[in-house]
N, C-alpha and C positions, 0 to 999 in steps of 0.2 A: 615048700615055699622056694620058688626060683630066685627070689631076691637074695637068698643067702649063698648062692653058687660062688660068687666072686669075693666072699668074706668081707663085706663092707664094714667100715668102722661105725657108721651111723645108719640105722635102719628105719625107714619111714613106712609104718603100717597104717593104712586108712581103712577103718571098719573090717578088720581081718576076720571077724566072727559073724558078719552080717549074713543071715539067712542059713546059718548052720544049726543042726540040732544040738541038744544039750551035751551029748558025748563028744561030738566033734569040737564044740566050743572049748570044753574042758581040755581036750588034747592040744588045741592051739594055745590056750593059756599056759599050759605046762611047757610047751615048747618055747614060748616067749620068755617065761620066767628063767628057763635054763640058759638062755643066751647071755653071754658076758659082753654085752654091747650097749652103746647108747641107742635107745629106741624112742622114736617119736611115734606115739600111738594115738590115733584119733578114734573116738567112739562116742556113741550116744547111749551105750549100754552101761549103766552105772555098775553092774556086777562085774563086767569086764574090766573096768577102770579100777575098781576097788581090788580085785584079784591080782592084777598085773602091776599096777603103778605104785610108786612110792610118793610120787609128787604129781600134782595136777596143775595145769595152766589152762585157764578158761579165757577165751578171746571173745570180744564183742566188737564187731565192725573193725576188725583188724588190730584191736588194741588189747593188751593184757589187762584183764580186770581182777583176776585172781591168780596168784602164784604161790602155792602152799603145799604142805604135805597132806595126804589123804586124812590122817587123824585130826589135823587142825581144821581142815575144811568140814569134817563131820561135826566137830565140836562147835565151830563157829555158826554153822548153818543148820544145826540140829538135824542132820541126815542120818 
């Protein structure tokens, strides 16, 4: 991941596993989890989000509609 070369404080990853096979996705998830950084991670893949994130923020039309932990989101919305 070229975005790590300059050791940024905040890392923005937009769909980093899109189009990857299962093994490659798992390696990217492991890498993301090992980083000790603030990461803004966008994805439509619920498995990626659950595996990588502690907190989820859902936007609709540029406004925050949900800002909670993965566990609370799953309980509240029966996911």
